[in-house]
N, C-alpha and C positions, 0 to 999 in steps of 0.2 A: 504494499499499499504506500502510496505517495501522499504526503501531507504537506501543505504550505498554509501561510497566512498572508492575506493581501487586504490592506485597509480594514482591518478589524474582522474580516470574514475568513473562517477556516474553510479550506478546500481539501477534500479527501478523494483521492482517486483510487478505486479498488484494484484495477489491473492496468499495467503499462506493457506494451509490446511493440517490437519493431517489425517492419515490413518494407516491401519495395514501394517506391512512389506510385507506380502503375497500379498496385493492388489497392492502395489507399484511394486513388482516383476512382477505381471501379467501385469500391464500397460507397464512396461519397455520391457517385453518380446514381447507383441503384437506390440509395436512400434519400436522394435529393438534398444532400447536405453540403456545405462548403468545406474546403480544407483551409487550414491556417498555416502561415510560413512565419518563421522567425529565425534569424541567424543560422541558416543553413539546415533548418529542421522544418519538415512538413508534418503537420499534425491533424489528426482526425479524432473528434470528441464523440463518443458513442454511449448511448444508454440503451441497450438491447433489451433488459429485463426490468429495469427500475422505471416505474411510471411517474409522470409529472406530478400528480396529486400527492403521492408519498414524498417526493423530493421537496415539494413546495412546503408541506407540513413540517418536515424535518428542518428545512431552512428557517422557517418562522419560529420554530421551537428553540433551536440551539445555534442559529447563525452559522450553520455548516452547510456548505454546498458539496453535494456528492456528484462525482462523475464516475460512472461504472467502468469505463474503458477508454484509455487513450492509446491510440496506435500512431506510431510515428515512423518517419523515414528520413534518411539524410538526403537532402537536396540543396547543394552548396549555392546555386544561383536561383533568385526569385524569378518566377514567371507568373503572369496573371491567370493563366489557365493551363490545364492539362487536358489533352485530348486522349480518350480511351476508346479503342475499338476492340470489341469482343464479339466474335461471331456475328450476330445480326444487331448487336447494340452499339451505338456510338454516343459518347458523352463528352461534352466540353464542360469540365468541372472548374468552377471559379476558385481561385486562391486568394485569400484575404491576408493582408499583412497583420500579424497578430498584435494585439495591444492589451493593456489591462491584465485580467486574470489569465487569459491564454498565453500571454507574453511571459508571465511569471511561472506558469506551468511548464513552458518550453525551457525556461532557464533551469528549473528544478530537474527536469528530465535529463537535460545535457549534463548537469552536475552528477546526477546519480548514475548515468551511463558511462561516464569517464573514470569512475572509481573514486 
């Protein structure tokens, strides 16, 4: 579990995994979600099983934001989109420059993945 604090809010990430940029883009395209980029790292935030209602109640109760899964890839250069073509599916996935909480999460992942 990865835990950080940003501006008085605790953020707890249950799972962190590394993948290829193309795989992140495919997941983001299928789920209709953006990717985030910060300092050579491409990031996908996913809540596959945790529902919004539960997450909101927990946040209001203890000021803790839960992220179920962060999947990241190394991508040295920023691009505004990644084009993914798999069989009959084509996605142009937007990439957003990370700021705020996502930027802080990227920093924490980079720190923990380098030892």
